[in-house]
Every structure is written in structure tokens, then in C-alpha cells.
Backbone as a printed PyTorch tensor [residue, N CA C, xyz], in Angstrom:
tensor([[[  0.8420,  -1.1760,   0.0170],
         [ -0.0130,  -0.0120,   0.0090],
         [  0.8950,   1.2170,   0.0020]],

        [[  0.5900,   2.1960,  -0.8650],
         [  1.3980,   3.3870,  -0.9360],
         [  0.9920,   4.4110,   0.1590]],

        [[  1.8480,   5.3380,   0.4150],
         [  1.5420,   6.3550,   1.4040],
         [  0.3920,   7.2410,   0.9650]],

        [[  0.1770,   7.4300,  -0.3090],
         [ -0.9410,   8.2160,  -0.8260],
         [ -2.2630,   7.6200,  -0.3580]],

        [[ -2.3980,   6.2760,  -0.4800],
         [ -3.6480,   5.6520,  -0.0970],
         [ -3.8600,   5.7770,   1.4080]],

        [[ -2.8150,   5.7220,   2.2230],
         [ -2.9640,   5.8560,   3.6700],
         [ -3.4470,   7.2340,   4.0160]],

        [[ -2.8900,   8.2630,   3.3240],
         [ -3.3400,   9.6350,   3.6270],
         [ -4.7630,   9.8980,   3.1340]],

        [[ -5.2220,   9.2430,   2.0840],
         [ -6.5520,   9.5140,   1.5640],
         [ -7.6560,   8.8190,   2.3730]],

        [[ -7.3240,   7.7430,   3.0240],
         [ -8.3620,   6.9230,   3.7180],
         [ -9.1600,   7.7440,   4.7280]],

        [[ -8.5060,   8.5500,   5.6300],
         [ -9.3050,   9.3130,   6.5910],
         [-10.2470,  10.2800,   5.9480]],

        [[ -9.8580,  10.8830,   4.8360],
         [-10.7630,  11.8400,   4.1380],
         [-11.9580,  11.0790,   3.5720]],

        [[-11.7660,   9.8870,   3.0010],
         [-12.9010,   9.1020,   2.4770],
         [-13.8350,   8.7360,   3.6070]],

        [[-13.3130,   8.3380,   4.7800],
         [-14.1820,   8.0100,   5.9070],
         [-14.9520,   9.2570,   6.3470]],

        [[-14.2450,  10.3990,   6.3940],
         [-14.8750,  11.6560,   6.8000],
         [-15.9950,  12.0400,   5.8190]],

        [[-15.7440,  11.8840,   4.4950],
         [-16.7770,  12.2220,   3.5030],
         [-17.9810,  11.2630,   3.6330]],

        [[-17.7120,  10.0050,   3.8790],
         [-18.7860,   9.0260,   4.0490],
         [-19.6180,   9.3380,   5.3410]],

        [[-18.9200,   9.6820,   6.4040],
         [-19.6510,   9.9960,   7.6210],
         [-20.4520,  11.2690,   7.4240]],

        [[-19.9210,  12.2270,   6.7140],
         [-20.6190,  13.4580,   6.4510],
         [-21.8810,  13.2270,   5.6290]],

        [[-21.7330,  12.3210,   4.5790],
         [-22.8540,  12.0080,   3.7430],
         [-23.9530,  11.2980,   4.5410]],

        [[-23.5130,  10.3450,   5.4040],
         [-24.4770,   9.6150,   6.2080],
         [-25.2340,  10.5920,   7.1760]],

        [[-24.4950,  11.5000,   7.7620],
         [-25.1250,  12.4510,   8.6840],
         [-26.1330,  13.3420,   7.9060]],

        [[-25.7860,  13.7470,   6.6960],
         [-26.6790,  14.5640,   5.9040],
         [-27.9440,  13.7770,   5.4890]],

        [[-27.7780,  12.4860,   5.2110],
         [-28.9630,  11.6320,   4.8250],
         [-29.8180,  11.4470,   6.0980]],

        [[-29.2150,  11.2610,   7.2640],
         [-29.9910,  11.1820,   8.5010],
         [-30.8010,  12.4630,   8.7130]],

        [[-30.2020,  13.6270,   8.4780],
         [-30.8690,  14.9110,   8.6050],
         [-32.0110,  15.0190,   7.6000]],

        [[-31.7970,  14.5450,   6.3680],
         [-32.8760,  14.5980,   5.3780],
         [-34.0710,  13.8130,   5.8450]],

        [[-33.8440,  12.5440,   6.3100],
         [-34.9560,  11.7110,   6.7230],
         [-35.6160,  12.2870,   7.9880]],

        [[-34.8440,  12.9180,   8.9000],
         [-35.4110,  13.5960,  10.0610],
         [-36.3750,  14.7360,   9.6400]],

        [[-35.9720,  15.4540,   8.6120],
         [-36.8500,  16.5430,   8.0830],
         [-38.1010,  15.9460,   7.4930]],

        [[-38.0220,  14.8550,   6.7890],
         [-39.1770,  14.1990,   6.2270],
         [-40.1540,  13.8200,   7.3100]],

        [[-39.6310,  13.1830,   8.3700],
         [-40.5100,  12.7490,   9.4770],
         [-41.1000,  13.9440,  10.2060]],

        [[-40.3240,  14.9800,  10.3920],
         [-40.7930,  16.1900,  11.1330],
         [-41.7460,  17.0440,  10.2730]],

        [[-41.6490,  16.9030,   8.9480],
         [-42.4490,  17.7200,   8.0140],
         [-43.9370,  17.3500,   8.0610]],

        [[-44.2840,  16.2100,   8.5480],
         [-45.6800,  15.8320,   8.6180],
         [-46.2890,  15.6260,   7.2170]],

        [[-47.5970,  15.7480,   7.1420],
         [-48.3370,  15.5090,   5.9460],
         [-48.0880,  16.6380,   4.9290]],

        [[-47.6390,  16.2140,   3.7360],
         [-47.4690,  17.1640,   2.6340],
         [-48.7820,  17.1750,   1.8300]],

        [[-49.1910,  18.3870,   1.3800],
         [-50.5180,  18.4800,   0.6940],
         [-50.7020,  17.4840,  -0.4150]],

        [[-49.6830,  17.2310,  -1.2630],
         [-49.9010,  16.3290,  -2.3820],
         [-49.8740,  14.8560,  -1.9580]],

        [[-49.5860,  14.5710,  -0.6770],
         [-49.4900,  13.2030,  -0.2180],
         [-50.6530,  12.8140,   0.6740]],

        [[-51.6380,  13.6860,   0.8660],
         [-52.6940,  13.4610,   1.8660],
         [-53.4420,  12.1670,   1.7200]],

        [[-53.6680,  11.6660,   0.5250],
         [-54.4190,  10.4180,   0.3570],
         [-53.5230,   9.2940,  -0.0100]],

        [[-52.1940,   9.4270,   0.1780],
         [-51.2540,   8.3970,  -0.2360],
         [-50.8850,   7.5020,   0.9750]],

        [[-50.8520,   6.2090,   0.7130],
         [-50.4030,   5.2260,   1.6830],
         [-49.5100,   4.2140,   0.9830]],

        [[-48.3770,   3.9110,   1.5910],
         [-47.4370,   2.9550,   1.0070],
         [-46.1190,   2.9510,   1.7190]],

        [[-45.2040,   2.0890,   1.2570],
         [-43.8720,   1.9580,   1.8140],
         [-42.8870,   2.1340,   0.7050]],

        [[-41.9310,   3.0310,   0.9010],
         [-40.8320,   3.2040,  -0.0230],
         [-39.5060,   2.9530,   0.7340]],

        [[-38.7650,   2.0290,   0.2700],
         [-37.5040,   1.6850,   0.9440],
         [-36.3380,   2.2660,   0.1570]],

        [[-35.3820,   2.8360,   0.8500],
         [-34.1950,   3.4080,   0.2490],
         [-33.0120,   2.6080,   0.7210]],

        [[-32.3920,   1.8740,  -0.2240],
         [-31.1440,   1.1540,   0.0590],
         [-30.0050,   2.0360,  -0.3710]],

        [[-29.3310,   2.6640,   0.5530],
         [-28.3020,   3.6860,   0.2560],
         [-26.9260,   3.1390,   0.6280]],

        [[-26.1660,   2.8910,  -0.4200],
         [-24.8030,   2.3700,  -0.1870],
         [-23.9980,   3.3350,   0.6200]],

        [[-23.5010,   2.8620,   1.8000],
         [-22.7370,   3.6910,   2.6720],
         [-23.5160,   4.3480,   3.7550]],

        [[-24.8640,   4.2580,   3.6960],
         [-25.6890,   4.9250,   4.7150],
         [-26.7900,   3.9600,   5.2530]],

        [[-26.9030,   2.8000,   4.6920],
         [-27.8990,   1.8600,   5.2420],
         [-29.2080,   1.8670,   4.5030]],

        [[-30.2000,   1.2060,   5.1260],
         [-31.5150,   1.0500,   4.6000],
         [-32.4530,   1.9930,   5.3860]],

        [[-33.2520,   2.7310,   4.6430],
         [-34.2460,   3.6380,   5.2330],
         [-35.5930,   3.2310,   4.6940]],

        [[-36.5750,   3.0690,   5.6050],
         [-37.8800,   2.6530,   5.1950],
         [-38.8750,   3.7820,   5.5460]],

        [[-39.4500,   4.3650,   4.4990],
         [-40.4190,   5.4500,   4.6610],
         [-41.7860,   4.8770,   4.4680]],

        [[-42.5890,   4.9370,   5.5350],
         [-43.9710,   4.4450,   5.4890],
         [-44.8730,   5.6430,   5.5130]],

        [[-45.7000,   5.7920,   4.5040],
         [-46.6490,   6.8390,   4.3650],
         [-48.0310,   6.2700,   4.6600]],

        [[-48.7360,   6.8760,   5.6310],
         [-50.1030,   6.4640,   5.9850],
         [-51.0000,   7.6590,   5.8750]],

        [[-51.8030,   7.7450,   4.8010],
         [-52.6330,   8.9110,   4.4960],
         [-51.8170,  10.1810,   4.5840]],

        [[-50.6420,  10.1170,   4.0240],
         [-49.7690,  11.3180,   3.9410],
         [-48.8360,  11.5090,   5.1070]],

        [[-49.0330,  10.8600,   6.2110],
         [-48.1960,  11.0200,   7.4030],
         [-46.9540,  10.0750,   7.2910]],

        [[-45.7480,  10.6290,   7.1950],
         [-44.5520,   9.7930,   7.0360],
         [-44.0170,   9.3160,   8.3810]],

        [[-43.5450,   8.0640,   8.4150],
         [-42.7430,   7.5850,   9.5220],
         [-41.5130,   6.9160,   8.9170]],

        [[-40.4090,   7.0330,   9.6140],
         [-39.1220,   6.6250,   9.0610],
         [-38.4910,   5.6310,  10.0080]],

        [[-37.8860,   4.5890,   9.4200],
         [-37.0810,   3.6170,  10.2100],
         [-35.7720,   3.4180,   9.5180]],

        [[-34.7040,   3.4710,  10.2750],
         [-33.3780,   3.2910,   9.7050],
         [-32.8720,   1.8670,  10.0250]],

        [[-32.4240,   1.1640,   9.0490],
         [-31.9710,  -0.2190,   9.1420],
         [-33.0210,  -1.0790,   9.9090]],

        [[-34.2330,  -1.1260,   9.3730],
         [-35.2640,  -1.8950,  10.0640],
         [-34.9990,  -3.3980,   9.9820]],

        [[-35.5030,  -4.1040,  10.9360],
         [-35.4170,  -5.5920,  10.9120],
         [-36.5780,  -6.1510,  10.0760]],

        [[-37.5930,  -5.3620,   9.8820],
         [-38.7730,  -5.7520,   9.1010],
         [-38.3580,  -5.9800,   7.6350]],

        [[-38.6050,  -7.1480,   7.1370],
         [-38.2360,  -7.4750,   5.7680],
         [-39.4190,  -7.5950,   4.8770]],

        [[-40.5950,  -7.0960,   5.2940],
         [-41.7910,  -7.1760,   4.4650],
         [-41.5820,  -6.3920,   3.2100]],

        [[-42.2940,  -6.7710,   2.1410],
         [-42.0780,  -6.1020,   0.8500],
         [-42.4770,  -4.6390,   0.8960]],

        [[-41.7710,  -3.8190,   0.1680],
         [-42.0960,  -2.4120,   0.0330],
         [-42.7830,  -2.2020,  -1.3110]],

        [[-43.5280,  -1.1240,  -1.4490],
         [-44.2060,  -0.7770,  -2.7290],
         [-43.1470,  -0.4090,  -3.7730]],

        [[-42.0430,   0.1900,  -3.2820],
         [-40.9630,   0.4900,  -4.2070],
         [-39.6530,   0.5030,  -3.3860]],

        [[-38.5430,   0.2450,  -4.1070],
         [-37.2230,   0.2480,  -3.4840],
         [-36.3470,   1.1030,  -4.3940]],

        [[-35.7100,   2.0960,  -3.7610],
         [-34.7720,   2.9650,  -4.4850],
         [-33.3730,   2.6170,  -3.9910]],

        [[-32.5170,   2.2950,  -4.9450],
         [-31.1430,   1.9110,  -4.6190],
         [-30.2030,   2.9580,  -5.2250]],

        [[-29.2840,   3.4710,  -4.3640],
         [-28.3640,   4.5090,  -4.8260],
         [-27.1620,   4.5610,  -3.9080]],

        [[-26.0830,   5.2070,  -4.3920],
         [-24.9850,   5.5110,  -3.5040],
         [-25.3700,   6.6840,  -2.6600]],

        [[-24.7140,   6.9210,  -1.5140],
         [-25.0040,   8.0520,  -0.6830],
         [-24.8780,   9.3740,  -1.4570]],

        [[-23.8780,   9.4730,  -2.2480],
         [-23.6100,  10.7170,  -2.9890],
         [-24.7250,  10.9940,  -4.0050]],

        [[-25.1310,   9.9560,  -4.7430],
         [-26.1700,  10.1210,  -5.7260],
         [-27.5310,  10.3980,  -5.0550]],

        [[-27.8130,   9.7360,  -3.9240],
         [-29.0230,  10.0180,  -3.2010],
         [-29.0770,  11.4900,  -2.7730]],

        [[-27.9830,  11.9920,  -2.2800],
         [-27.9440,  13.4200,  -1.8550],
         [-28.1240,  14.3550,  -3.0540]],

        [[-27.5530,  14.0020,  -4.1900],
         [-27.7890,  14.8280,  -5.4280],
         [-29.2650,  14.9140,  -5.7140]],

        [[-29.9800,  13.7990,  -5.6290],
         [-31.4090,  13.7800,  -5.8300],
         [-32.1430,  14.5400,  -4.7460]],

        [[-31.7700,  14.3180,  -3.5040],
         [-32.4650,  14.9500,  -2.3840],
         [-32.3400,  16.4820,  -2.4580]],

        [[-31.1770,  16.9420,  -2.9420],
         [-30.9870,  18.4060,  -3.0630],
         [-31.4120,  18.9250,  -4.4180]],

        [[-31.8640,  18.0160,  -5.2950],
         [-32.3020,  18.3400,  -6.6160],
         [-31.2130,  19.1300,  -7.3440]],

        [[-29.9710,  18.6920,  -7.1750],
         [-28.8160,  19.2850,  -7.8090],
         [-29.0010,  19.4720,  -9.2720]],

        [[-28.8470,  20.6630,  -9.7850],
         [-29.0910,  20.9200, -11.2300],
         [-30.4590,  20.4230, -11.6840]],

        [[-31.4490,  20.5590, -10.8450],
         [-32.8120,  20.1880, -11.1170],
         [-32.9780,  18.6660, -11.3070]],

        [[-32.1060,  17.8990, -10.7670],
         [-32.1530,  16.4490, -10.9090],
         [-33.3760,  15.8900, -10.2180]],

        [[-34.1130,  15.0400, -10.9030],
         [-35.2500,  14.3580, -10.2920],
         [-35.1100,  12.8920, -10.4720]],

        [[-36.0970,  12.1440,  -9.9440],
         [-35.9710,  10.6770,  -9.9540],
         [-35.9580,  10.1070, -11.3890]],

        [[-36.7010,  10.6940, -12.2990],
         [-36.7140,  10.2370, -13.6910],
         [-35.3320,  10.4470, -14.3660]],

        [[-34.7720,  11.6380, -14.1420],
         [-33.4570,  11.8920, -14.7130],
         [-32.3910,  11.0050, -14.0750]],

        [[-32.5190,  10.7550, -12.7630],
         [-31.6200,   9.9030, -12.0810],
         [-31.6720,   8.4870, -12.5840]],

        [[-32.8160,   8.0010, -12.9680],
         [-32.9760,   6.6960, -13.5460],
         [-32.2970,   6.6800, -14.9480]],

        [[-32.5940,   7.6540, -15.7610],
         [-32.0480,   7.6880, -17.0980],
         [-30.5110,   7.7990, -17.1020]],

        [[-29.9500,   8.4940, -16.0940],
         [-28.5270,   8.6430, -15.9850],
         [-27.8350,   7.4810, -15.3290]],

        [[-28.6410,   6.5310, -14.8170],
         [-28.0600,   5.3640, -14.1570],
         [-27.5530,   5.6620, -12.7600]],

        [[-28.0570,   6.7390, -12.1160],
         [-27.6150,   7.1200, -10.8040],
         [-28.3440,   6.3160,  -9.7380]],

        [[-29.5710,   5.9210, -10.0570],
         [-30.3830,   5.1510,  -9.1150],
         [-31.0660,   4.0270,  -9.8540]],

        [[-31.5890,   3.0990,  -9.0530],
         [-32.3720,   1.9620,  -9.5590],
         [-33.6600,   1.9690,  -8.7510]],

        [[-34.7560,   1.8840,  -9.4230],
         [-36.0550,   1.8320,  -8.7480],
         [-36.7420,   0.5490,  -9.1400]],

        [[-37.1400,  -0.2580,  -8.1410],
         [-37.9560,  -1.4480,  -8.4320],
         [-39.2960,  -1.2180,  -7.7700]],

        [[-40.3460,  -1.7540,  -8.4090],
         [-41.6910,  -1.5520,  -7.8520],
         [-42.3530,  -0.3170,  -8.4540]],

        [[-43.1110,   0.3690,  -7.6540],
         [-43.9780,   1.4590,  -8.0740],
         [-43.2190,   2.7690,  -8.2450]],

        [[-42.8220,   3.0390,  -9.5150],
         [-42.0250,   4.2250,  -9.8410],
         [-42.7830,   5.4730,  -9.5230]],

        [[-44.1150,   5.5050,  -9.7880],
         [-44.9280,   6.7040,  -9.5130],
         [-44.8960,   7.0380,  -8.0130]],

        [[-44.9860,   5.9910,  -7.1620],
         [-44.9360,   6.2170,  -5.7370],
         [-43.5670,   6.7620,  -5.3270]],

        [[-42.4810,   6.1900,  -5.8440],
         [-41.1500,   6.6710,  -5.5160],
         [-40.9840,   8.1190,  -5.9510]],

        [[-41.5030,   8.4820,  -7.1020],
         [-41.4230,   9.8450,  -7.5890],
         [-42.2390,  10.8020,  -6.6960]],

        [[-43.4210,  10.3360,  -6.2330],
         [-44.2080,  11.1610,  -5.3470],
         [-43.4910,  11.4220,  -4.0290]],

        [[-42.8660,  10.3950,  -3.4480],
         [-42.1500,  10.5520,  -2.2240],
         [-41.0120,  11.5260,  -2.4020]],

        [[-40.1820,  11.3140,  -3.3860],
         [-39.0590,  12.1940,  -3.6350],
         [-39.5540,  13.6230,  -3.9830]],

        [[-40.5680,  13.7200,  -4.8280],
         [-41.0550,  15.0120,  -5.2210],
         [-41.6220,  15.8170,  -4.0420]],

        [[-42.1470,  15.1690,  -3.0720],
         [-42.7520,  15.8650,  -1.9370],
         [-41.7530,  16.2900,  -0.8780]],

        [[-40.6390,  15.5720,  -0.7980],
         [-39.6920,  15.8220,   0.2880],
         [-38.3510,  16.3370,  -0.0980]],

        [[-38.0290,  16.3380,  -1.4020],
         [-36.7340,  16.8310,  -1.8570],
         [-36.6690,  18.3310,  -1.6490]],

        [[-35.4590,  18.8490,  -1.5360],
         [-35.2290,  20.2750,  -1.3890],
         [-35.5770,  21.0300,  -2.6150]],

        [[-35.6200,  22.3110,  -2.5310],
         [-35.8220,  23.1610,  -3.7040],
         [-34.5920,  22.9350,  -4.6090]],

        [[-34.8490,  23.0010,  -5.9290],
         [-33.7470,  22.7870,  -6.8560],
         [-32.5950,  23.7160,  -6.6410]],

        [[-31.3810,  23.2010,  -6.8440],
         [-30.1430,  24.0190,  -6.7030],
         [-29.4060,  23.8180,  -8.0010]],

        [[-29.0490,  24.9130,  -8.6580],
         [-28.2780,  24.8370,  -9.8570],
         [-26.8000,  24.9190,  -9.5520]],

        [[-25.9670,  24.3990, -10.4190],
         [-24.5090,  24.4680, -10.2120],
         [-24.0550,  25.8840, -10.1310]],

        [[-24.6790,  26.8200, -10.8680],
         [-24.3240,  28.2130, -10.8700],
         [-24.5420,  28.8260,  -9.4610]],

        [[-25.6820,  28.6080,  -8.8910],
         [-26.0210,  29.1760,  -7.5620],
         [-25.1420,  28.5630,  -6.4930]],

        [[-24.7620,  27.2880,  -6.6350],
         [-23.8650,  26.6770,  -5.6200],
         [-22.5290,  27.3430,  -5.6430]],

        [[-22.0110,  27.6960,  -6.8450],
         [-20.6980,  28.3360,  -6.9290],
         [-20.7500,  29.7860,  -6.4570]],

        [[-21.8780,  30.4330,  -6.6340],
         [-21.9660,  31.8450,  -6.2310],
         [-22.1720,  31.9710,  -4.6940]],

        [[-22.8640,  30.9250,  -4.0870],
         [-23.1840,  30.9790,  -2.6780],
         [-21.9520,  30.7840,  -1.8330]]])
């Protein structure tokens, strides 16, 4: 192993821990946000398998979200979204107006099950779009 790899390892762990913390904060905001107007009559389970951050299970009951991290419950979900932590955060922040459809087309995520439900969950809880230009100016 070269010295370069040894020096880079702590930074990679730090970036991974930072991404995991940010994902935890995202799901905490979803749970705290309560019923979103467009989700009032929606009921279902969307599971997020996020490489580097674990499994997150979002259960929507008439629009009210509840979140479980790394649940032991293995019952089927209506949809499963699989992504790396970095790509999940890009979607959650709607980086450059990225949405679930564009993420699928770009191969950033994989969705199995009810795509419309996954899009509704992400569309209701994702942040306002951020463009690359505004990120550089901020």
C-alpha cells in the first residue's frame, strides 16, 4: 500500500460519515415535516437502500410519514430505491434540477416496484432545486 492511499483513507471516511449524517438529517426533516399536501391520500412503503448509509424505510399512511433506519422488518415495500449516498444526496438536493426520472435515465439510481410512488415521495420531500451556478456563487 502506498503512502498516498494511507493519507486519503481518513478523508474518504470523513466524507462518508458526512454524507451519512446529511442523509440522517434529510430523513429527520421528512418525518418532522408531517403531511405534505400532495401526499394526503397516499399510503405505502418506499424503501431506500443507500450504499454507505444503510436502509431507510419510509412508510406513508394517509400522507403521514414515519421513518425507520436499518429496520429488521423485511416485508415487501411498494418500491425500492437503490443509490450511493452521494447520488441520493444529489437527488435529495435536486442538484441541477435532478429528479428521480433523470436519475434513472442517468443510471444514478435503480427503482424497483412502483415508480410513480417513488417519484411522489421524492417530489414531496426533496429540497428546492439548486443549480450548479447558484452553488458556486453561494
